[in-house]
C-alpha positions as CSV (number, residue, x, y, z in Angstrom):
1,M,68.6,123.0,100.2
2,K,69.6,123.6,96.5
3,K,70.2,127.2,95.5
4,I,68.7,128.4,92.2
5,L,69.4,131.7,90.5
6,L,66.5,132.8,88.3
7,V,67.3,135.2,85.5
8,D,64.7,136.8,83.3
9,D,64.0,140.4,82.3
10,H,60.3,140.0,82.8
11,A,59.3,140.4,86.5
12,D,56.0,138.5,85.9
13,I,57.8,135.5,84.6
14,R,60.3,135.6,87.5
15,K,57.4,135.7,89.9
16,L,55.6,132.7,88.5
17,V,58.8,130.6,88.3
18,R,59.8,131.7,91.8
19,M,56.4,130.5,93.2
20,T,56.9,127.2,91.5
21,L,60.4,126.7,92.8
22,E,59.7,127.8,96.3
23,F,56.8,125.3,96.5
24,E,59.5,122.7,95.8
25,D,61.6,124.1,98.7
26,Y,64.4,125.6,96.6
27,D,66.3,128.7,97.8
28,V,65.7,131.2,95.0
29,H,67.5,134.4,94.1
30,E,66.7,136.6,91.1
31,A,68.5,138.7,88.5
32,S,66.9,140.8,85.8
33,D,69.7,140.8,83.2
34,A,72.7,138.8,82.1
35,P,75.5,140.9,83.6
36,E,73.6,141.0,87.0
37,A,73.3,137.2,86.7
38,V,77.0,136.6,86.2
39,R,77.8,138.9,89.2
40,A,75.1,137.2,91.4
41,A,76.4,133.8,90.5
42,G,79.9,134.7,91.5
43,D,78.8,136.1,94.8
44,W,76.1,133.5,95.7
45,Q,77.3,130.4,94.0
46,P,74.0,128.8,93.0
47,D,73.7,125.1,92.2
48,L,71.6,126.0,89.1
49,V,71.0,129.0,87.0
50,L,67.7,129.3,85.1
51,L,68.6,131.7,82.4
52,D,66.5,133.4,79.8
53,V,68.2,133.6,76.4
54,M,66.7,136.8,75.0
55,M,67.4,139.8,77.3
56,P,68.2,143.4,76.5
57,G,71.4,144.9,77.7
58,E,75.1,144.5,77.4
59,Y,74.9,140.8,76.5
60,D,72.3,138.0,76.2
61,G,71.7,134.8,78.0
62,L,74.0,132.8,75.7
63,E,77.0,135.0,76.5
64,A,76.1,134.9,80.2
65,C,76.0,131.1,80.0
66,R,79.5,131.1,78.4
67,R,80.8,133.3,81.2
68,L,79.2,131.2,83.9
69,K,80.6,128.0,82.5
70,R,84.1,129.5,82.4
71,G,83.8,129.6,86.2
72,G,85.8,132.7,87.1
73,N,86.4,132.7,90.8
74,N,84.0,129.7,91.4
75,S,85.7,126.4,91.8
76,T,82.8,124.6,90.2
77,P,80.6,126.4,87.5
78,P,76.9,126.1,88.2
79,R,74.6,124.0,86.0
80,V,72.7,126.2,83.6
81,M,69.3,125.6,82.1
82,L,68.4,128.0,79.3
83,L,64.8,129.1,79.0
84,S,63.7,130.5,75.7
85,A,60.8,131.1,73.4
86,R,63.1,130.0,70.5
87,G,62.6,126.3,70.1
88,R,64.2,125.4,66.8
89,A,66.9,122.8,66.6
90,L,69.4,125.5,65.7
91,D,68.5,127.5,68.8
92,R,68.9,124.5,71.0
93,E,72.3,123.7,69.4
94,A,73.4,127.3,70.1
95,G,72.4,127.0,73.7
96,L,74.1,123.7,74.3
97,G,77.1,125.0,72.4
98,A,77.3,127.9,74.8
99,G,77.6,125.3,77.6
100,A,74.1,124.9,78.8
101,D,73.2,121.7,80.6
102,A,69.6,121.8,79.5
103,Y,67.3,123.9,77.3
104,L,63.6,124.4,78.1
105,V,61.3,126.0,75.6
106,K,58.7,128.6,76.7
107,P,55.9,128.4,77.4
108,F,56.4,125.5,79.8
109,S,54.2,124.2,82.6
110,P,55.3,124.2,86.3
111,L,55.5,120.4,86.1
112,Q,57.8,120.5,83.0
113,L,60.1,122.9,84.9
114,I,60.2,120.8,88.0
115,D,60.7,117.6,86.0
116,S,63.5,119.2,84.0
117,I,65.3,120.4,87.1
118,A,64.9,116.9,88.7
119,A,66.4,115.4,85.6
120,L,69.5,117.6,86.0
121,W,69.9,116.7,89.7
122,S,69.6,113.0,88.8
123,R,72.8,113.3,86.6
124,E,74.9,114.1,89.7
C-alpha cells in the first residue's frame, strides 16, 4: 500500500482529500503546516507528499518542498505534488523549480487528484 502525507492548513480540505485517497486504498497521514510536514516525512517516509503551497507559519509549501527534496536522513526523497490556488505559469514554474514532481491547481475534482497521482506512479 502506498503511503501519502497530506499537508494543508485547512482541516476541511484535508478531510475531503483524505476521504478520496482512502477510497483508493492509500495509507494517509496528515500534517497541518510545512515544518510538521518535513518532520513527519522524515519519520514516516511517505511515497508521496501532497503539499499545499500557501500556509501560514515558519515557512511555506515551496520551502517545505525544497527541504523534502534535499532528503535529509531519507535515502530517497518522496515525490511531491504541490496543491495551490495559484495557477499562473509563474506559480507553476516556482513550484517545479522548488523540486515538485507535479503541480495541481485548486479547486480540483477527486478524479483529477486520483488521475494526477496515478500519472506520478506510472513514471516509476
